[in-house]
Each structure stands twice: as structure tokens, then as C-alpha cells.
N, C-alpha and C positions, 0 to 999 in steps of 0.2 A: 461349440467348441471346434468341432471338424469345418464348419462353416468359416469360422476366423481363421483357422490354419490354412485352408485353401486360399483365402484372401491374402494372407501374408506370403504364401508361395508365388501368387501372381505379382505381388509387390517386388519380391526378390527377384523374379525373372525379369521384370521391367528394368530394374536398377542394374543389374549385371550386365545389361545390354549398353548402358551408357558409359561413353568414353570420357574419362576424367584427365584433363590435361593438367600440366605441372602446377601451376597455380593461377593460371588466367581465366579459368571458368569455375563456377561453383555448380554443385549439384541443387537444381531449383525444382520447384513444383509445377514447372510449367507444362500442362498438359499431360501429366502422368496419370494414365487410366487407372486410378485407385477406387475401388468400390467404397461406399461410404460406411464408416464404422464409427460409431459413438464413442466417447471416452468411457462410458458405463461398460462397454463390450470390452475394452482394453483392460479395465480393472477385473473383470469376471474371468479373462482368460491369460492372467499373469504368467502362469507357468509355461503355457505354449510360447508366448512372446519370448520368455527367456530362452526356451530351447532351440527357437529357430532364428534368434537374433544374430548369431555369429554368421550363419549362411546368408541371412538376409542382407547383412551390411558390408561383407567383405566384397571389394571390387576385384573381380577375377579376370578382368580384361588384360592380356599380357601385355599389350602397347602401354597401358597405363603404369604398369610397374617399371617398364623400362625408362619411363620418363622421370620416376621419382628414385633419388639416390637411396642407397642403403640406409636404414633406419627411420625413414620417413614413410608413414602410411595415412591413408584417409578412409574414414568410415562415413556412413550415412546414418543420421539420427532418425527418430520416429517419423519426422516431417519431411525426410528426405534432404536435409541440409548436410553440408560436408564438415566434418571434424577431423582436423590434423593431429596426428600422433608423432612427436620426434623423440626417439629412443636411441641412446648410444650412437649417436652420428659424430662424424669426425669434426671437431670444433674449427679446423682450418677452413671447412667449406661454408661456415656461416660467418656473415659479416654484418656490420651495422646494428648489432645488438646494443640496446641502451643499457650499458651495465650499471649507470648510477640509479637505475630503478631496482636492481637486484640486490636482495639482502640475503645472503647464503645463511642457512640455518640447518641444523642437524635433525632431519625427519626422514630417514631412509627407509624404504620398505619395497623390497625388490619384487614381492609377489603382486603388489598393486600396480607397480611401474609396468609390469610386462603383461598385464592381463587387460588387454585392450576391450575383449568383450565385455568384461565387468564393467569397465570404465564407461563404455557407451550406454550399457543398461542403466547404470546409476545416473547418467546424463539425461537420457530419456525420461527417467522417473523424476527428475528434479525440474526438467523442462515443462512436463505437465503440471508438477506442483505449482511452479511459478505463473504460469499461463492462467491456470484455474483458480489461482490464490488458494491451493490447499485441497480444493474439492475432488481433484483427480489424482490423488495420491494412490499408488500401487502399494502401499503399506497400510496397515491398519493399527491404529494405536489402542492403547489400553483404555479401558472405559470405567476404572475404578474411582475417578474423581470427576465423573460427569462428561457430558458431550463436549464441553468447551476444551477441557484438558485433552480429551480423546483427540479431538481435531488438532491441537498444538502437537500432540505426541506423534500422530501420523506424519505431519510435515517434518517433524524433527529427526524421525527415522529415516526418511528420504533425504534430508538435508546432509545428515551425518554420514551416510553412505557415500554421498558425492564428495563430501569434504575429505573424507580418508583417501579417496581417489585422486582428488585435485592436488591435495598435498604432497602425494606421491609422485604426481607427474611435474610438479611445479615446486621443487624443492631448493631452489637456488643453483641447480647444476645446469649449466649452459648446453649440456648435451642431451638434456630430456625437458620437455614440455608437451603440454597439450592445453593451449589457452582458453578454449572454449569450456573446459571443466571450471576453470578459474571465473570465467564470466558468469557462468550458473550459479557458482557458489557465492560470489561476493557482489556481483553488480546489483542484484534487487535491493540488498542491505544498504549499499551505497547511494542508490537512487532515492530510498525513502529515508534514510537516517543521517546521510553524510559520513564523512570519514572520522569524525570523533566519535560518532556512535559505534562505528566499526571497531575504533580503538578500544571502546568499553566492552564489547564482545570479545575482543582479544584477550582482555584482563581476566574475563570470566573462564575463557577457554584454558588459559595458562594454569589454572587451578585444577584441571580435569587430569584424569590418569595419563601418564606418559606413553607415547609422545602426544603432545598437544599442539596441534596446527595453529597457525596464525593466518588469519583472513587477509591482513593487509600485506603480508610477505608473499602470500599466494598471488595476490591480485598484482603486485608490483612485478614479481618474476614473469607473469604471464604478459604484462603490459610492455615489458621490455623487449618482446619479440615482435612488436607491431611493425617495424621497419626492416626486420630481418631479412637478408638475401642469402641465397645459396647458389653455390657454383658445382658444377659437376667435377668428378676426380680425374676425368681424363683431359685437363688443361684447358678445357674450353673457358673463354674469357666471359661469355654470355651467362651473367647472374640473373636469377629470377626471385621473386619474393617467395620466401619460405611458406607463407600462409596463403590462404585463398583472399580475394578481396572482401568477402563478407566478414571473414575472421578478423581482417585488419580494422574494418569499420567498428566492430564490436570492441576491438581492443583500443583504439582511438577514444570511443566513448569511455571506456573503463579507465583510461590514463586521465581523461577530463574529470571523471568522477571522484577519483583519488585526490585530486587537486580542489574538490568542492565546486568545480567549474561546471556546474549543471547546464548553463546556457550553451556553452560548447558542445557538451555531451548531447543535448537536444539536437543541434544541428548535425551531428554524426548520425544520429538514429534516423532523422528525417532523410538524409541523404541514402543510408542504408535501405530504407523501405522504398525508395525511388527505385532502386537496382534490384531488389531482392523482396518484392511484395508478398512472398510465400513465408518469410521469417517471422512466425508467430512470436517466437522469444523476443526479437527486436521489437516487435509491436507492444508488447506487454511492458517492456522496459521503457519504451518511448513514452507510454501512457504514465507510467509512475514518475518520470522524470518531469513530465508536463505538469503532473499534479503537484509535484513538490515546488515547482517554479510558479504556480498559479496560473499557467498559460493555457487558458481553454482553447484559443487559436491554434496553438501548436498541437494539442491533441486532435483537433478537429482536422488539420493537415495530415498527421499521421494516419488518422483513420481513413481519410478520402484517398491517400496515397494507395492503399490496398484494397479497398472496398469492391472496386469492379473486378479486380483479379479474383477474389474469393467468390464474387458472385458468379462469375463464368465456372468456377470449379463446383458451383452448386448446380449446374446444368446449364446456366446462362440464360438469356432472355429466350432462346429458343430451344432450351433444354437439350443441347447437343452434346454435352459433356457429362460424364458421370460425376456423382457427388465424390468429394474427397474427404479423406479423413482429417479431422480437426476443423470441419467447416462451421460446427456449432460455437466452437471456441471463438473462432474467428469473428463470426457474426457478432456475438456478445462484446467482444473487444472494440469492434468497429462501432457497435453502438455507444459504448463508454466514450469514445472520441467525439462522436457526434452530439451527444447529451452534455457536453462539458459547458457549453453556453446556453443561454435561455431562447435561442430561436425556434420559434415554434416549428417551423418546417422541418429543421433538423430532428427536433423531438419526434415529430410523427413518424419520420423515416426510422429513426432509432428504435420506436417502439415496436414497429413492424418486425425488424430484425430480431428483437428480443423475444417477442411472442413465438416467432418460428424457432428460435434456438430452444427456448424452455420446452416447447411441444416436442422436440426431437431428443433433447439430452439434458434434461434438468439437473441430473445428478453431476454432469461434467462442466455445465457453464453456469450453475446456479449462482455462484457468488459474483461473477463479473456482470451477470444479467441484473441482479438486484441492486449492483453499484449503478449501471446505467438506468434503471427504474427510479432510484433515488433521486437522480437529477432531472429525469423525464417529468416525473409527477410532481416535484417540487417547483419545477419552472412553470407548470400550469396551475398549481394550486389544488391539486387533487389529493387532499390530505387523507380522505378516507381510503382511498385506495393505497395510499403509501403506507398506512397503518396496517393495513391488511398484509402487505408486501414485506414490510419491515419489522413489525411488532407483533403480528398475529401469529399463531401456531403454525398454520401452513405456509406462512411466507418465511418464517424462521427456518424451516427446513431447507430451503434453496441455499442458503449460506451457513448453516450450523457447522459443516464440515470444513469450511474455509479458514484453517488455523494457521496458516502462513503468514508470519509476521501479524498475527493477531487481527488478520482482516475481518473475521466475525465479530469482533469487539467494535471495529469501526462502524460495520453495518448496524449494529444494535444501537449505537449512537445517533445514527440517523433515524432510527425507528423512535427514539426518545424525542427528537425534534418533531418528528411527524405527528406524534401524540399531542404535543403542545400546539401544533397547528390545528390539529383537529378539534381541540378545545372541548374535547368529551367530558362526561363526569369522572372525577378523579384522575385527570389526565395528567397533573403535576405528580401525584403519588406513583403512577405507573411510569413515567418517565424516570422519576427518581429511582425507580427499582431497577431499571435498565442501566442507570450509571452506576449504581452500587454493584450490580452483578457483573459489570464490564469493566470500566475505568477504574473504580475505587478498588476492586478486587485486584487488578493488575499493578496498582501503586503499592497495595499493602503486601502482596506475595513478593514482589521484587525488592523491597525496602526502600521505595521512592517516596513513601509518605513521611509526615513528621516525625512519627514514632521510629520507623525504621532507618531514617538518617542519623538520628540521634544514636541508634544501636551500631552504627558504622557502615550504613549504606548497603548497596545491592551486593557489594563483594562479601560481605559478612552474611546478609539474610539468605541469599540465595545458594549458600553452602548446604542448606538442609533441604533444598527442593529437588526431588528426584522425580523421575518419570512415573506417571499413574501406575498403579497396579491394576492387574486384569481380575474382574470379578465375573466374567462372562460365562466360565466354566461352572460356576458355583450357582448360577441363577437357577437353571431347571431343577436342580437337586435340591435346593432350599424350598422350592415350591411344593415339590411332589413328595419329598421325604417324610412329611408330617402326616399324609394321608395313606400311602402305601408301604413306607419303609418301615424298619424297625427302630428302636430307640438306641442302637448302637453308637450312633453318632453323637446323640446327646449325651449318653454316658461317657464316651471319650472326651468331649468338650468340657464336661463338668469334672474330669478327673485331676484330682489334686496335684499329681506329680507333674502333668503337663501344663496345669494353669500356672504354676509357680516356675515354670522352666526358665521364662525370660528373666525372672529376678535371681535364679541360681547362676545360669550362665548367659549374660547378656551378649547379643550378637554383636559382631564387629562391624562397625559401619563402612558400608561400600563406598569406595572412593566415587566421586562425579564422573560421569561419561560425557562424551559429546552430545549424546541424547538429552541428557539433563540439562545441560546449559543451553541447547538449541530449542528446547521445549519450553523453559520459563524464562523468556526475554525480558529485559528492562524495557519501559515505554520509550518508544522512538518520538521525535518531535511532532510527527503526524498524530499519533495517538494523543499526545498531550495538547495539541490544538483543537482536535476534536472533542477532547474532554472538557476543555475550557468553553468551546462553543456551547455544549449542551448545558453545562453548570451556568453559564451567564444567561441563558434563554430562561432557566428554572428561576434564577434569582430575579428577573425583571418581572416575573408574574407571581412573585412572593412564594414560589416553591419551596426554595430554601432562603435561610437568612444570610446576608453578607458576611456575618461573623462564622458561619457555619464550619465546621472542623474540615469538610470537604474542601473549601477554599483554602484553608491552612495546608492541608496536604498537598493541593495542587501548586500553591506558591512554593512550597518546599522542593516539589519535584522539578518545577522550572529553574529553581535557582541551583538544585543539584545538577541538573544537566547542563547549565551554563558553566559551572565551576568545574565540571569534568573535561572540558576542553583544554587541549594543549596550549599553554602560553606562548609558545613559539610560532603558533600558526598566525597567519595574517588575517584571519577571519575568526569570528566567533562560531561555536558549534553549529547553530542553526541560522546563520546568516543568509545562507543561500536560499532560505523557504521563506518567502515573504508573509504567508500566512501564519507561520510560527512566531515570526516578529510580531505580527499584529495582535495574536492572541497573549502572548507573554507579556505584551506591554500593559495588559490590565493589571499585571501584579508585579512586574519589575520595571526599573527605570529604563526608559527607550535608550538612553545614551550608553548603557553598558551592554546592549544587545548587539551591537554592530561596530565595525571599525571603519569600512569603506562607506562612501556616500551612497545614500539609497534614493529612490525616487520620491520627488516631492509629495505626491499623493499618499504614498505609503508613509512618510514621515509625518504628514498631517493626521493621518488615521492613528498612528501610535501615540501621538501626543494627546489627541482626544480621548482614546481609550485609557489611557494612563491617568489623565486628569479624572476621568469617570471613576476609575478604580479607586482612586484616593478619595474623591467625594464619598463614594458608597462604602468605603473602608472595608474593601474585599479582602478576607482572610486576616481581619484586624478585630481586635475587641471593640465592640460599640460603645460610644460614649453619647451623651445628651447634647453635644454641640450641633447646631443647626447649619445647614448650608445655604447659600444665598443664590438667587436667581442669577447675579453676576458671575458666579462660578460655573454654573450649568450652562450660561452663555457661551462661555469659553469652550467648553466641551462641544457645544452646537455648532461653533463656527469652524472647529478643526474638523470635525467629522463631515460636516457639509463640504469642506474645501475637498475632503478625500473623496466623496461621492461624485463631484462634478468632474467630468473628463477635461473641461476647460477651465481656465483660470477663474475663480470666483471673485466678485467684487461686491463690497458693502458700501452702502451710503454713508457719507460722513455725518458725524452727530451735529456739528455746528454750521455756522455760515462762513467759516473762515476760508473755506475751499469750494471752487465751482467744479471740481473733479471728483470721481471716484477714488476710493483707496483700496487698496490689495488687502485682503483678509490676512495674507502671510506674505510680509515683504521679504522674508529671507529666503525665499525659494531660489534655487540655483537652476535656470534654464538649460545649463549644460549636462544636468544628471539625466541619466537614460530614463525614459519612460516605459516601464513593464507592467503588466497586469499584477495585481495583487493576489487574486486568487480565482477558482472557479466560482461562478455566480451563486450557486447554492450556498458556498460556505462563507463567501464575503457578506451575503445578505443577514446571515445571523448576527454579526457585529455590527455593520454599518446601518443597514435599515432599521433593526430594532433599537440599536443604540440611540440612533438619531431621534426616532419617535419618542424614546423614553426621556431624552433630555429636552425635548421641545416641550413636552407635558410638564416638565419640572420647572421650566423657564415660565411658560404659562402666558407670554405676551402675543400679541397679535401676528407679528411676522414670524415668530417661531412656530405658532400653530399652523400658520399657512404653509410653511415647509413641510411640516408633518402631513398636512392635508395632501399636498402635493405628491409625498411620497406614497401615502395611502391610495391616492388616485392612480398611480402607476400601477401599484399592486393589484388593485380591483380590476383594472383593465387587463392585465396580463395573466392574473391568477384568481379568476372570478370564484373558484370553487373552494377557497380557503376560509373556513369560519373565524379562525383568529384574526385574519386581516380584516375582515368587516367589522368585527367587534373593535378592534382598535381604531378603524375609521370612525365608527360611532361615538367612540371617547373623544376624539378629536373635534368631531362635528359638534357635540355638546358644549365643549369648552368654547368653541367659536360661536354659541349661541344659536345654532341651526337645528333647532330641536326636531322639526319634522324629517329633515334629511337623517338626522341621527337615529330617529326612531325606525326609519326604512332600512338603515344599515344594520340595526339590531336584529329586525325581523328577518333580514337576508341571512345572517350569521346563524340565527336559530333554525331557519328552514334548511340550511346546509348541515346541520347536526350539532350545533353549539350547545352544550350541556346535556346531550343525550348520552346513553350508553354507559356501561360500567369500566371498570378498569381492565385492561388487557393482561391477562395471566399466561 
């Protein structure tokens, strides 16, 4: 602790020497000589961090105070970036505020408004929570409902603390704002769930104890200051921006996210990272937006924009610079961006960064490291390693504490897919256990399954969900009291008067708090997409029946999410997310999922999967009606068109034409062509769906397409047992018995059918 306090004093000494001009420069991490301190050390020294935060963050340069008008202050966050606080400023000095974005509401709290030190402290905690996906929380949740609930409660505590500060500073008052508090409180939710999902959370927050903040109102109030200018009170006509350039980029991205315009928000984040490569919060949000858009190339650009900057802060090639705090988190986030596509050269570079980050600070960067590893190992078919990292006990410890927006559930879902790729003994049962413990449990407690929706949905079911209770203090006593203690505790427990106390005087139910709401969140479109991906893979290998109740619940959740959207909006709730459109089309009519035009490849994929879902009768009662090869051939044609980057052509059936015919003649070339999703996620639907449909058709041309797909996989992902086994099935149907036997032998040699279930 003394060493950490000494490090923080050196940081404070360095920052106090920086001159911060009105708003033309931002505090950056360029060459600040900070000693390395991992996130784990930050967590263990929380009290010292709180005690010295005010001294470390206050800009004491007299010239700086002269440049800022009364009521405007700037502080430095944990990573050295600037945060502006505007309080009780003369309204006549501020111009160009977008008043259309402001929605006044009553939520005044003078104590929070004027406590800048507490606001910066809460922002630091939330920034670390966002960047690490909850692994680096300065708060520790209660453990009464297991490690998953503890992780979610830890993030909820940090989030609710910031939300209270953000609502106090951004409450519709033009004289008071701190936009970066709103960015940290709302932007991750908008990036991953969209504005309709934020409205759902606001409805849940409105049922909490008064006063209840509104996430959307906070975000709109902060975004209204994006172009605000301020003039000095001495009559000078030179007006300058109220906020720093970095803050304005964040607010521009926030305003675009409020409109579900994730594409423009992505452009703002890329521009931000060009100018401020030390902004880890911006990098984290950029990766979230890139994942929602399914744009792996944008994620790669975001990562490479900052990679060299952070490499130099790790000592550089010649090791001339001291290592900087946050380096491990930066390395893991850069690795996520590099691993978003299946390029092997990028995967090798990303894996090197990950191994170094885990070796230094596995507690702080474990979650983002596992996210990168899932893409890296999946792109190379290293399913055994992927199982160890995502489904084995040692691997799950890396992301078990990542409860922010249920990130640990998403990684467990990837672990279930890894088990199916590993194709070990009882892999279907192990994968199904991960689905039930993660996605199915989330749908159940949030009221987003078939039973919960019939009972009133999430607004009714979540009323009874409170934060976990703490049992840590009782564990030691319960173990040793029976050995060395007396029997007083047992006698007290069995005393009739205490035993019937609840029946005589029932306790008054505690009203829901912010922590309750933010701990037990409903499923976002990303979670539903990944749940559909895992259940789809399980169905293709006969791990679950197409009429299984899990499909019924998942279909109900997708439909409920679609119906919760605002009818006045020009878009459907998850229209901004191509992978959500793709996954939901298995169960819902594609025409009901979007309003605006979508790319032709995505439209083809949605039509193909929708036909496939109808043929397989997913989420429906099974009947004895048989399907024809012609129906499966339509599925195959649509999915093949979606897989090809160029326009796919088919041979005409008769001799009436000497030209080739388009597979989909309704395509509109004027539609923009954007990626559907990151390679690993798209592969679960298109590649496996295509091969399954080709086997159902069974003709020569269809099997040749399946063989080509498997050939691509065995070339790029040679170590995947499931891939070689699937290849052997296709070769058998083509009549190539020798090659099929060799493919089966390769699958077995890689571990197919071996091992037991992963517990």
C-alpha cells in the first residue's frame, strides 16, 4: 500500500505540472512517466485511492483557473483524461445548446451535484468496470446466490453509484452538467442494446424507490452540450467550446447511439482514437459498437489506431519508457480488435498480446482476454484449447467476475460452442448445461420466457428480484462451530418463538433500488443472438429437439423484445444489429424485423434461415409431415447466396436459355453492402446451416458445395475434430469411402469421442 501511495503521489506531481488551456487541449497519456500498476493492485488499495484522489486530480495551476470562467472545472480521471464539470454557471455565457435534446425532470440532489471528488471517484470505478467488463470492480458484490450473481451485483454497485452522480449533474438544468458521467453511465448500454433496450431499463428504473433516474434523459441532456460554446464575462467576443475535443467526440457518438445510428457512432470513435489513442473508454466502446454492427474491419482499425501508442507505453521497442497503468487492459482490448476476423497473421499477434496481459494481470484483463482468445482459437480450430479456456474450471476463473451486462454469460456460451467443436464424449450434455446455467436462467429470472411473459413479462417478474444476500460472514462459523463451539446457536435456531417469528410478524417488503434493477437485467439483443447460436448448434447435432421448450422460450423472448419497441420509431428495436436480425429470423418473419432496406447478403441469409426454421419447426409442436428436397434446396440457395461475397449464379434447368440466371433476381445493387457479423459468430449460422441443408438435399451439386465449405474449414482450422467429422459425412455421401475414412481417423486423432463432460 505504501508503494502504491508513493506511485499515486508521483502521478499527482506530474499532473499538477500540466497546463490545461480552456478547451483546445485535453490531458493525454503521451509520455507521462507513470510506474506500472495492474488493476489488481488498484482493487486492493481502494481506500488509499479514495483518500488521495482529490489531491491527485485537482489542477492547481493558477493560469489554468484564469482561463476557465466561474463554475467550470476540469479534473483528471484514472487514465489521465479530462472531465469537465459545469455547475451554477451564468446561462448567458453558454450558447449553441441543443435544447431539443433536453428533457427537464425533477431529480435534484445538491450534495451529489457539488461533490466533484465523489463524481470523479465513481467515474473511475465505472470506467474500469466498462473496460474490463466488470472484472476490475472496486466494489465486491454479495455471494449468497453464487459467483454469477455476485459478479452482476459487483457491477451493479459500481453502476448505481455513478448513475446517482450522473443524474445529479445531468438533470435538465442548463447551468449544470458533466457529460462524461452520462457517457459512462449510458453509452455501453446503447452500444450493445440500442435505444429501445435503454427504454426497457428506464421502465424498470421507474419502479424503484424515489427519485428514480432516467438513462435516456441523462444521455440526451449530456448530448445537448456537444456544440456548446462559452464566452467570457468581460465582454470578449471570442467564444470557445465549453467541452474538450475528446468530450465532444464522445458526445457526438452518444448522440448517434441515441438515434440507433451505430454506423456514424463508429466513425466518431475511430476519429477519437486517432486523436486520443490513450482513451481506453473510447476503445472499449468502439469495440462494442463494432461488434453490434458485425464489422470486424472497424474493430481492427480501432485496435491498430492505438496499438503502437500503448506498445510504446510498455517500454517500446528499445524499452525507453516506463510501463503505464492500464497497459494490460489496453493490450487485451487491442487483441480483441485484431482477432475480430480470421486472418491468421492477426491472430498470432493478438495471442502474443493476450498471453503477456494474462501473465501480468489475469484478474483485471481476464474477461477481455478470453473474448479475444475465443476468436483466436476459433479461427484456427483449436477447439481443445478453447474448451480449456472457456469451459474448463481454470479458464472460467478468468471471466467469472465479468458480470457487467452479463458478459460472463456470453463467454460461457462460447464455451458451449467450443465443446461442440471439440466433439468429446457427452459434449452435447455439457454444452446444454452451460446453456441452461446461463441463457435459460437469464430468460427465466427476467420473465422473458414463455411462462414469464404470460405472467406479465419482465416488469412484473423482476419486481421480486433483489440483490443477492451475503453469506460470507457465516461460512467460517458454520464450519467450525460444530467442532469447537457450543450448542447455543443450534438451540437459538430451534427456539419455537424465533422459528415462528416470520409467521407472526411478516417483514415489510423492501422497495426495489437501483442496485436491484441494474443487477438483474433483461436479455439484450446480443445475449439473445448468442443464445440462439448455441441452441441452433445443439439442435443440428441432435442435442435438443426442435420442439424443445428452450426454443419456445427463445422464440417468446425474441417476440417480446420486438414488441417492446416504440411504434413511433423509424426502426425496429434491433434493426441496427445484423447478427440479431440473422438469429431472430430463425424464429420470426424477416419482414417484421426491419423497416429500412438491408444489404442483399443479409436479406438472403435471413430468408434462408427463416425457411430452415419453418422446415425444422423450431419452437413448434412436431407433426409427422415430411419435408421435401425441394424445400431444403431453397434454403441452400439462399444461404449460399449470403455466403458468397460476389453475386452467385445458377445453371438454368432447361435449354430455353444460353445464359446463367441469378439466384435472387430481386437484389437491389443500390443497397449498401456491410458485413453481417464477426467471423466466429457468422460461421455458427451460415457454415453449419449450409452443410446441414446440403446433407438434407443430398444431390451431387449440394454435396459438392458442402465439400467446398468443409475443405475451406480443414485448410484454415485443421485442429477442429467436428469439422473433420462433418467432412467425412459429406465424403461418404459422395461415395469417396477412402477419403471419408481418413477424415474420420483425423477427427478421432484430434480427440473426437474422447474425454468426459466438463463440470
